[in-house]
C-alpha positions in Angstrom: 31.4 -2.2 -10.4 32.5 -4.1 -7.3 33.9 -1.0 -5.6 30.7 1.0 -6.4 28.5 -1.9 -5.1 30.5 -2.1 -1.9 30.0 1.7 -1.3 26.2 1.4 -2.1 25.8 -1.6 0.3 27.7 0.2 3.1 25.5 3.3 2.5 22.4 1.2 2.6 23.5 -0.4 5.9 24.1 3.0 7.5 20.7 4.5 6.5 18.8 1.3 7.3 20.6 1.0 10.6 19.2 4.5 11.5 15.7 3.3 11.0 16.3 -0.1 12.7 17.9 1.5 15.8 15.2 4.1 16.0 12.6 1.3 15.7 14.2 -0.2 18.9 14.8 2.9 20.9 11.5 4.8 20.2 9.2 2.0 21.5 11.4 1.3 24.5 11.3 5.0 25.4 7.5 5.2 25.0 7.1 2.2 27.3 9.5 3.8 29.8 7.4 6.9 29.7 4.3 4.9 30.6 2.5 4.6 27.2 0.3 1.6 26.5 1.2 -1.4 24.3 -1.5 -0.1 21.9 0.3 3.2 21.6 3.6 1.4 21.0 2.0 -0.7 18.3 0.8 2.4 16.5 4.3 3.8 16.8 5.8 0.7 15.2 3.3 0.7 12.4 4.3 4.2 11.4 7.7 3.0 10.3 6.0 1.0 7.5 3.0 3.2 6.9 5.1 6.0 5.4 6.6 3.6 2.8 3.1 2.6 1.7 2.3 6.1 0.6 5.7 7.3 -0.4 6.9 4.3 -2.4 5.3 5.1 -5.7 6.2 8.9 -5.7 9.7 7.9 -4.6 10.0 5.5 -7.5 8.9 8.0 -10.0 11.3 10.6 -8.5 14.2 8.1 -8.9 13.2 7.5 -12.5 13.5 11.2 -13.2 16.5 12.1 -11.0 18.7 9.0 -10.7 20.6 8.1 -7.6 22.2 10.9 -5.7 19.4 13.4 -5.4 16.8 11.0 -4.0 19.4 9.6 -1.6 20.4 13.1 -0.5 16.8 14.0 0.3 16.4 10.7 2.2 19.5 11.4 4.3 18.2 14.8 5.2 14.8 13.3 6.2 16.4 10.6 8.3 18.8 13.0 10.0 16.0 15.5 10.8 13.7 12.7 12.1 16.4 11.2 14.5 17.8 14.6 15.6 14.3 15.8 16.7 14.1 12.8 18.9 17.4 13.9 20.5 16.1 17.4 21.2 12.5 16.5 22.1 12.2 12.8 23.3 8.4 12.9 23.7 5.8 10.6 22.1 4.5 12.9 19.3 8.0 13.6 18.2 8.9 9.8 18.3 5.9 9.2 16.0 7.3 11.9 13.6 10.7 10.3 13.8 9.2 6.9 12.9 7.5 8.5 9.8 10.7 10.3 8.7 13.2 7.5 9.2 10.9 4.8 7.7 10.0 6.9 4.7 13.7 7.9 4.1 14.9 4.3 4.2 12.2 3.1 1.8 12.9 5.9 -0.7 16.6 5.4 -0.6 16.4 1.7 -1.1 14.3 2.2 -4.3 17.0 4.5 -5.7 19.8 2.1 -4.7 18.0 -0.9 -6.2 17.2 1.0 -9.4 20.8 2.1 -9.8 22.4 -1.4 -9.3 19.8 -3.0 -11.5 20.5 -0.6 -14.4 24.3 -1.0 -13.9 24.1 -4.8 -14.2 24.8 -6.1 -17.7 23.0 -9.5 -17.7 20.4 -11.6 -15.9 23.3 -13.4 -14.1 24.8 -10.1 -13.0 21.3 -9.0 -11.8 21.0 -12.0 -9.5 24.5 -11.4 -8.1 24.1 -7.7 -7.4 20.7 -8.1 -5.8 21.9 -10.9 -3.6 24.7 -8.7 -2.3 22.5 -5.7 -1.9 20.0 -7.8 0.1 22.6 -8.4 2.7 22.4 -4.7 3.7 19.0 -4.8 5.5 20.0 -8.0 7.3 23.2 -6.5 8.6 21.4 -3.3 9.5 18.8 -5.1 11.6 21.7 -6.2 13.8 23.9 -3.1 13.7 21.2 -0.5 14.4 19.4 -2.2 17.4 22.7 -3.5 18.9 24.3 0.0 18.9 21.2 1.7 20.1 20.7 -0.9 22.9 24.3 -0.4 24.1 24.0 3.3 24.3 20.6 3.1 26.1 22.1 0.9 28.7 25.6 2.4 29.1 25.7 6.1 27.9 23.8 7.5 30.9 24.6 7.5 34.6 21.8 4.9 35.1 20.8 2.3 32.5 17.8 3.4 30.6 17.8 7.1 31.6 17.1 10.0 29.3 20.8 10.5 28.5 21.1 7.0 27.1 18.1 7.4 24.8 19.4 10.8 23.6 22.8 9.2 22.9 21.1 6.4 20.9 19.0 8.9 18.8 22.1 11.0 18.2 24.0 8.1 16.8 21.0 7.3 14.6 21.1 10.9 13.3 24.8 10.6 12.5 24.6 7.3 10.6 22.8 8.7 7.5 25.6 11.3 7.0 27.9 8.4 6.4 25.5 7.2 3.7 25.8 10.5 1.9 29.6 10.4 2.1 29.6 6.9 0.6 27.1 7.7 -2.2 27.9 11.2 -3.3 30.8 10.2 -5.4 29.0 7.4 -7.2 28.7 8.2 -10.9 25.2 8.7 -12.2 24.1 6.5 -15.1 22.7 8.1 -18.2 19.0 9.0 -17.9 16.5 6.9 -19.7 14.0 8.7 -21.9 10.5 7.5 -22.4 9.6 6.3 -25.9 8.3 9.1 -28.1 4.5 9.3 -28.5 3.9 7.6 -25.1 1.5 9.6 -22.9 1.4 9.8 -19.1 1.2 6.4 -17.4 -0.1 5.3 -14.0 1.5 2.7 -11.8 -1.6 0.4 -12.1 -0.8 0.2 -15.9 2.1 -2.0 -15.0 -0.4 -4.7 -14.0 -1.7 -4.9 -17.5 1.2 -7.1 -18.3 0.5 -10.7 -17.4 4.1 -11.3 -16.3 4.0 -8.3 -13.9 0.7 -9.5 -12.4 2.2 -13.0 -11.8 5.4 -11.6 -10.3 3.5 -9.3 -7.9 1.2 -12.2 -6.9 4.2 -14.5 -6.2 5.9 -11.7 -4.3 2.9 -11.1 -2.1 2.5 -14.8 -1.4 6.1 -15.2 -0.3 6.3 -12.0 1.7 3.2 -13.1 3.5 5.0 -16.3 4.4 7.8 -14.2 6.0 5.1 -12.3 8.0 3.2 -15.4 9.1 6.4 -17.1 10.3 7.4 -14.0 12.3 3.9 -13.8 13.8 3.2 -17.5 14.5 6.5 -18.7 16.0 6.3 -16.5 19.1 2.7 -17.6 19.6 3.5 -21.3 19.0 6.5 -21.1 21.3 4.5 -19.5 24.1 1.9 -22.1 23.8 4.6 -24.8 24.2 6.2 -23.1 27.2 9.4 -22.0 25.4 11.4 -19.1 26.9 11.9 -15.8 25.1 15.5 -16.5 24.4 14.6 -19.9 22.8 11.9 -18.2 20.6 14.4 -15.5 19.7 17.0 -18.1 18.7 14.5 -19.9 16.5 13.6 -16.6 14.7 17.3 -15.7 14.6 18.2 -19.0 12.9 15.7 -18.0 10.2 17.4 -14.6 9.6 20.9 -16.2 9.6 19.8 -18.8 7.0 18.3 -16.1 4.8 21.5 -14.1 4.9 23.7 -17.1 4.2 21.8 -18.2 1.2 22.0 -14.6 -0.2 25.8 -14.8 0.2 25.9 -18.1 -1.7 23.7 -17.1 -4.6 26.4 -15.0 -6.4 28.6 -18.1 -6.7 25.8 -20.0 -8.5 24.0 -17.2 -10.2 24.9 -18.4 -13.7 23.2 -21.7 -13.1 20.1 -20.4 -11.5 16.9 -19.6 -13.3 14.5 -17.2 -11.6 11.3 -19.0 -12.4 12.8 -22.3 -11.2 14.0 -20.9 -7.9 10.7 -19.1 -7.2 8.5 -22.1 -7.9 10.8 -24.4 -6.0 10.8 -22.0 -3.1 7.0 -22.0 -3.0 6.7 -25.8 -3.0 9.3 -26.2 -0.3 7.8 -23.4 1.8 4.4 -25.2 1.6 6.0 -28.5 2.7 7.7 -26.9 5.7 4.5 -25.1 6.7 2.7 -28.4 6.6 5.0 -30.1 9.1 5.9 -27.1 11.3 2.9 -27.5 13.7 4.1 -31.1 14.4 7.5 -29.9 15.6 7.3 -29.6 19.4 11.0 -29.2 20.4 13.2 -26.2 20.0 15.6 -28.2 17.8 13.0 -29.4 15.3 11.4 -26.0 15.2 14.8 -24.5 14.6 15.4 -26.9 11.7 12.1 -25.8 10.1 13.1 -22.2 10.7 16.4 -22.7 8.9 14.7 -24.4 6.0 12.3 -21.6 5.7 15.1 -19.1 5.8 16.9 -20.8 3.0 13.8 -20.9 0.8 12.5 -17.5 1.5 15.9 -15.9 1.6 16.5 -17.0 -2.0 13.4 -15.2 -3.3 14.2 -11.5 -3.3 17.2 -11.6 -5.7 15.1 -13.6 -8.1 12.1 -11.3 -7.9 14.3 -8.2 -8.3 16.1 -9.7 -11.3 12.9 -10.6 -13.0 11.3 -7.3 -12.3 14.2 -5.4 -14.0 14.0 -7.6 -17.0 10.2 -7.4 -17.6 9.8 -3.7 -16.8 10.6 -0.8 -19.3 13.9 0.8 -18.2 12.3 4.2 -17.9 9.8 2.8 -15.3 12.2 0.7 -13.1 11.9 3.1 -10.2 8.1 3.1 -10.4 8.0 -0.7 -10.5 10.3 -0.9 -7.5 8.0 1.6 -5.7 4.9 -0.4 -6.5 6.6 -3.6 -5.1 7.6 -1.8 -1.9 4.2 -0.3 -1.5 2.6 -3.8 -1.8 5.0 -5.4 0.7 4.6 -2.7 3.4 0.8 -2.6 3.0 0.8 -6.4 3.5 3.1 -6.1 6.5 0.6 -3.7 8.1 -2.6 -5.6 7.3 -1.6 -9.3 7.3 -0.5 -9.6 11.0 -4.0 -8.3 12.0 -5.6 -10.8 9.7 -3.3 -13.6 11.0 -4.3 -12.7 14.6 -8.0 -12.9 13.7 -7.8 -16.2 11.8 -5.5 -17.7 14.4 -7.9 -16.9 17.2 -10.7 -18.7 15.4 -9.0 -21.8 13.9 -5.7 -21.9 15.9 -2.1 -21.1 14.8 -1.5 -24.7 13.4 -4.4 -24.3 11.0 -3.1 -20.9 10.0 0.2 -22.5 9.0 -1.6 -25.1 6.9 -3.9 -22.6 5.3 -1.0 -20.4 4.2 0.9 -23.5 3.0 -2.0 -24.5 0.7 -2.2 -20.9 -0.7 1.5 -20.8 -1.3 1.5 -24.3 -3.0 -1.2 -23.0 -5.3 1.1 -20.2 -6.3 3.8 -22.5 -7.6 2.3 -22.6 -11.1 2.2 -18.7 -11.5 5.8 -18.7 -10.2 6.8 -21.2 -12.9 5.2 -18.9 -15.6 7.2 -15.9 -14.4 9.9 -15.9 -17.1 11.8 -12.9 -18.3 12.5 -12.7 -22.1 15.6 -14.8 -22.9 17.0 -11.9 -24.9 16.7 -9.4 -22.2 19.8 -7.4 -21.4 20.2 -4.5 -19.1 21.5 -1.2 -20.5 22.5 2.1 -19.1 20.1 4.0 -21.2 
């Protein structure tokens, strides 16, 4: 299991790095070509927009076909998207590349999450494997942009010329091929047949279960906290005259803390209970949001950012573990797709809402408002409990 998990994490890093690197290079090239910030904003939104519409179909496809076939199709889509940017580095093609690489990453992540969730044999193992798997996107968000940035600056005769951008997109097109090399030999798990006599179901039927409704509500609350922190800290830092590097360091400390806590969770997985971690994370997040506006120095803001990284970083493994325990095995992919759709839809809509609210009441009040909402979600989080007898099976 450890060897397979290592291959899947590495494959996830390669494919996600393709999207992350393209997400850096494409907007920079668009700005270099004279496109407006509005056009660049639309381009960035396309990376998430595809996942909103493809997540559910991708989840159902994974339920029917397992791991390798969905990942193979995702690799083809990512390679085509990035390779077209190499051949035709113009704005319409960059938009297409954003759609393809974003959709491919989302679809592949659903298949990978479904596979490792089914391979785990207990709730403790679920927390462990999802903690390790969650490291992939964090590593990718460093590897992809860093590699793309180096090539943009140094591959051409002049920093930032067309050759540098083409080199960056070429590397992004090659990375998903490594994903397929890593995943193609992973053994498929036995398929899960739907219970006899059960007719066609819709994704919305998952919400008929009270536990699933609570879990999705808690997931939305906490993912919104992630979005509001990413949105408000640059605004707050700018108001206080902090430099871009200082603001970046504050946000970076959040990401590092989130990655570190995910590295630590496997060591304590047997002692952790999902509903306890989720409810505690909501209470602590609300408290940090309450004091954050009173922090005026980079050091104190950085401490708050680290605390938020610890609380919010611990959430995803607990949500994924619970989701796999409360969802029928034959619908794991669909449930994962439903979750991904909700998160990406929130990431598209919430920043616009935050901007509108922040303009009216100020960013400090926005922190307090979200903190109150999150605190109110602590009770639903406490009630999100998987059956104590739940065990994962391979079919």
